[in-house]
Each structure stands twice: as C-alpha cells, then as structure tokens.
C-alpha positions in Angstrom: 0.4 6.8 -8.3 0.1 10.4 -6.9 2.5 11.5 -4.2 0.9 11.6 -0.8 -0.3 15.0 0.5 2.2 14.8 3.4 5.0 14.9 0.9 3.6 18.0 -0.6 3.1 19.5 2.8 6.6 18.9 4.1 8.9 21.8 4.5 11.1 22.2 1.4 14.7 23.4 1.6 16.3 24.6 -1.7 19.9 23.4 -2.2 21.1 26.1 -4.4 19.4 29.5 -3.9 21.0 31.1 -7.0 20.7 27.9 -9.1 22.8 24.8 -9.1 26.3 24.5 -10.6 27.1 22.5 -13.7 25.7 24.1 -16.8 22.3 24.2 -18.3 19.3 22.0 -17.5 17.7 20.1 -20.3 14.9 17.7 -19.1 15.0 14.2 -20.6 11.8 12.8 -22.2 9.5 11.3 -19.6 7.6 8.1 -20.1 3.8 8.6 -20.0 3.3 5.7 -17.6 5.9 6.7 -15.1 4.4 7.2 -11.6 4.3 10.7 -10.2 6.4 9.6 -7.3 9.3 8.8 -9.8 10.6 12.3 -10.1 12.4 13.5 -13.3 13.0 17.0 -14.7 14.8 18.1 -11.6 16.1 21.6 -12.3 16.0 22.7 -8.7 17.1 19.9 -6.3 15.7 20.2 -2.8 15.4 18.5 0.6 12.0 17.6 2.2 12.1 17.8 6.0 10.2 15.4 8.2 10.3 16.1 12.0 9.8 13.5 14.7 7.4 14.2 17.6 10.1 13.2 20.1 13.7 13.8 19.0 16.5 11.4 19.6 19.3 13.9 18.7 20.0 12.2 15.3 19.3 13.0 11.7 19.1 11.0 8.5 19.8 12.1 4.9 17.8 9.8 2.7 18.9 9.3 -1.0 16.2 7.4 -3.0 17.1 5.3 -5.9 15.9 5.2 -9.5 18.9 4.1 -11.6 20.0 7.8 -11.9 17.1 8.1 -14.4 14.5 9.2 -11.8 14.2 9.6 -8.0 11.7 7.3 -6.3 10.5 9.7 -3.5 7.7 7.5 -2.2 8.9 4.0 -1.3 12.6 5.1 -0.8 11.8 8.6 0.6 8.5 9.3 2.2 8.0 5.7 3.4 11.5 5.9 5.1 10.5 9.0 6.9 7.3 7.3 8.1 9.4 4.6 9.7 12.3 6.6 11.2 10.5 9.7 12.4 8.6 7.6 15.1 12.0 6.4 16.2 13.1 9.9 16.9 15.1 10.8 13.8 14.8 14.1 12.0 14.6 12.9 8.3 15.7 14.9 5.2 14.8 13.3 1.8 16.9 14.6 -1.1 15.5 15.0 -4.6 18.8 15.2 -6.4 19.6 16.2 -10.0 19.8 13.5 -12.7 23.1 13.3 -14.6 21.4 12.9 -18.0 19.5 16.1 -17.9 22.0 18.4 -19.6 24.4 19.1 -16.8 28.2 19.5 -17.4 30.4 16.9 -15.7 27.3 14.6 -15.4 29.1 12.2 -13.1 29.6 14.8 -10.4 26.1 16.3 -10.4 24.3 13.9 -7.9 27.3 14.0 -5.6 27.4 17.8 -5.7 23.8 17.8 -4.5 24.5 15.2 -1.8 27.5 17.1 -0.5 25.5 20.4 -0.4 22.6 18.6 1.3 24.8 17.3 4.1 26.3 20.7 4.7 22.8 22.4 4.9 21.6 19.7 7.3 24.6 20.3 9.6 23.8 24.0 9.5 20.3 23.3 10.8 21.3 21.0 13.6 20.9 23.4 16.5 17.6 24.7 15.2 16.2 21.3 14.7 17.5 19.8 17.9 20.0 17.1 16.7 23.7 16.7 17.0 25.6 18.0 13.9 28.0 15.0 14.3 25.1 12.4 14.5 23.9 12.6 10.8 23.8 9.3 8.9 22.9 8.7 5.3 20.5 6.1 3.9 20.9 5.3 0.2 18.8 2.9 -1.9 19.9 1.3 -5.2 21.5 4.1 -7.3 21.0 6.2 -4.2 23.1 3.6 -2.4 25.9 4.3 -5.0 25.5 8.0 -4.2 25.6 7.4 -0.5 28.8 5.3 -0.9 30.3 8.0 -3.0 29.5 10.5 -0.3 31.4 8.4 2.2 34.4 7.9 0.0 34.5 11.3 -1.8 32.7 13.6 0.6 35.7 15.9 1.1 36.3 16.3 -2.7 35.9 19.9 -3.8 33.2 19.5 -6.5 31.6 23.0 -6.5 32.6 26.6 -5.5 31.4 27.4 -2.0 28.0 29.1 -1.9 27.7 30.3 1.7 28.9 29.7 5.3 27.3 26.2 5.3 29.9 25.0 2.8 32.6 25.3 5.3 31.2 22.2 7.1 32.2 18.6 6.4 30.1 16.7 3.8 30.9 13.2 5.2 28.2 11.6 7.4 28.8 9.7 10.6 27.8 6.5 8.9 25.8 5.0 6.0 23.1 2.5 5.5 23.2 1.1 2.0 20.2 -0.8 0.7 20.6 -3.0 -2.4 23.3 -0.5 -3.5 24.7 -0.1 -7.0 28.4 -0.4 -6.5 30.2 -2.0 -9.5 30.7 0.2 -12.5 32.3 -2.7 -14.5 32.1 -6.4 -14.7 29.2 -8.9 -14.4 27.8 -7.3 -11.2 27.5 -3.8 -12.7 24.0 -2.3 -13.2 24.3 -1.2 -16.8 21.4 1.3 -16.7 22.8 3.2 -13.7 26.3 3.2 -15.1 25.2 4.6 -18.5 22.9 7.2 -16.8 25.7 8.4 -14.6 28.8 8.0 -16.7 27.5 8.1 -20.3 27.7 5.4 -22.9 31.5 5.2 -23.3 33.2 6.5 -20.1 36.9 6.7 -19.8 38.5 4.1 -17.5 39.7 6.8 -15.1 36.0 8.0 -14.7 34.8 4.4 -14.1 37.5 4.1 -11.4 36.6 7.4 -9.8 33.0 6.4 -9.5 33.7 2.9 -8.2 33.3 3.4 -4.4 34.5 0.0 -3.3 37.9 0.8 -4.8 38.1 4.1 -2.9 37.5 2.9 0.6 40.3 3.8 3.0 41.3 4.3 6.6 38.9 7.3 7.0 35.8 5.8 5.4 32.9 6.0 7.9 31.1 2.9 9.1 28.7 1.1 6.7 25.5 -1.0 7.2 24.7 -3.1 4.1 21.4 -4.8 3.2 20.8 -6.9 0.1 18.4 -9.7 -0.9 20.1 -12.7 -2.5 17.2 -12.9 -5.0 17.8 -9.4 -6.3 17.6 -9.8 -10.0 18.3 -6.1 -10.8 21.4 -5.3 -8.8 23.2 -8.6 -7.8 24.0 -8.9 -4.1 27.7 -9.2 -5.1 27.6 -5.4 -5.1 27.2 -5.3 -1.4 29.9 -8.0 -1.0 32.3 -5.7 -2.9 31.8 -3.0 -0.3 32.0 -5.5 2.6 35.3 -7.0 1.4 36.8 -3.5 0.8 35.7 -2.4 4.3 37.2 -5.5 5.8 40.5 -5.0 4.0 40.7 -1.4 5.2 39.8 -2.5 8.8 36.7 -0.3 8.8 33.5 -1.0 10.8 30.7 -2.5 8.8 27.7 -4.8 9.2 26.3 -6.9 6.3 22.8 -8.4 6.1 22.0 -10.8 3.2 18.4 -11.9 3.1 17.2 -14.9 1.1 14.1 -13.1 -0.2 13.2 -9.5 -1.0 14.0 -8.8 -4.6 14.9 -5.2 -5.5 13.5 -1.9 -4.5 11.7 -3.1 -1.4 12.2 0.1 0.6 11.0 -0.4 4.1 9.6 -3.9 3.3 8.8 -6.5 2.3 6.5 -7.0 5.3 6.2 -10.8 4.6 10.0 -11.5 4.5 12.9 -11.1 6.9 14.3 -8.2 4.9 11.5 -6.1 6.2 13.2 -6.0 9.6 16.2 -4.0 8.4 15.0 -0.6 9.9 15.2 -1.9 13.4 18.5 -3.5 12.8 19.9 -0.3 11.4 18.5 1.8 14.2 20.2 -0.5 16.8 23.4 -0.5 14.8 23.5 3.3 14.7 22.9 3.6 18.4 25.9 1.3 19.1 28.3 3.5 17.1 
C-alpha cells in the first residue's frame, strides 16, 4: 500500500544535520511484499510535522511500531495525526533508525533518535504555538517499548550534544503506550523485537538495561496503557508489568484492557471498544 500524499507533503525535520551517531549504515534486506508504509533502510531519521487548525497548546511525539525491523508510518503514524490534529494537538511522527542496520551500540540507536526528537520538538514550541512542557509521547508495540525507554532513560547521555537544542530535557510530560513491547525475557517477551534490538545473545546486563518496567522510579512520568486481551503477538501481560511497576513506585498511571482488538490496531478497531482509546487518552492528558 503506498503512503498517502499527505505524508509526503508534510514538513520534514531532519534529526541529525551532519549525520546520525553510531557508526555506519548498512541497510538490511527488504522483503519484496513489504508495504511501502513499513519503512526500512533508514539512514537519515526524521520527524514529520502535522499542524492542527486550532491549537490546544499541546504536542505529541508519535513512535510507530514494527518490531524494530520496520517503522509502520501509516496506521501508527499518519492515522494518529489524523485523529489528534482535529483535537488541537501538534503532532510529530518519528521515523527512527532500526538497530539491525549496521549501527554501533544497536540497542541505543532508536533511543538516541527519540531523545533528539524530543529536544528538537521542545526547541520548536514557541514557533509552533504549544507549551514546551506539554509534550507527550505515544508509542505503539516496539514503539511503545521505545516510548517507555524514553520515560525511564530519557536523561541518559547517549550521544554527544549537536547544538543548543540538546540542552533541553528529553523526558516527555507523559506517555501513552499502546500494546507495548515491555518484557525482554520470559514468556511475555516478544522474541522478534528483542532479537532486533539486542541481538541474538544479549548479555544479561543489556537485557536489564532495556527492560523498562524494571527501571521505573520516583521520577518516571505518568503513563497511559492500552492493550487488547486477545493480542496474540504481544501478550497483555506486558502492560501489566508496567502497571505493577508504576503502582509499586507510586507513580500515576491508567490502564485499559479491552477484550477484543488484537495487535497493531492503531486508532481502531472501529467495531470494538478498543477504538475508543484516543478520546480516553485525550481526556486523561487534559487532567494531568
């Protein structure tokens, strides 16, 4: 399926003007039947900017999923902008680098891009008419893992500063995590995402560092969790891991488990209760 023209027409913001950190890019082989909206071969990560007609003073950084093997920019990117821009949000969709495409320190590469994206969004707040402290992140599947990592490891120094924007904080106000990959070990782990991010035989210390539920603490921003109980790809226990950790740390969170929805439903499914999550998330953000 080709990407909609409005994706191509959106303003593009390059993350790394002089090239990204982390070694040399080597594109992984791409399956011939992979839809165009499943992006691979990402040598130059970027943000696509979608502006609302009437601003509400808030912004969203959207992190699509794809098992860290591709970035699904339609159903978990463009479709999200189509729902949240009419609600007044300025929406930035990140096409982040994939860890298996040659980069050094593969487990840090997507988070480097997410940190840099947050800082660039903050730098544009005045020009775009939103509050620099009112930026939330929305992450889907593996993008949910990336969003949770941004919450728990946002302050970690993962790259040398590039410009003045890198003086800003990388943690968002809050996060919405949709059917997120969380577990990096055990029965609830998504083996494909784990291997793509960490490699085939990661050291236990690396597994622990990329297990966001184990890194939640007193400063972790609020979290909104959505999962379908019939998700056969990423078990809903992944969201329960985060919910329990947030409860133990006495941090604010809201958890929505839906009977039906499967995996990868994006803004839908329209014929099931899970399709109502955007309104729930919007109201939750406004209460913070």
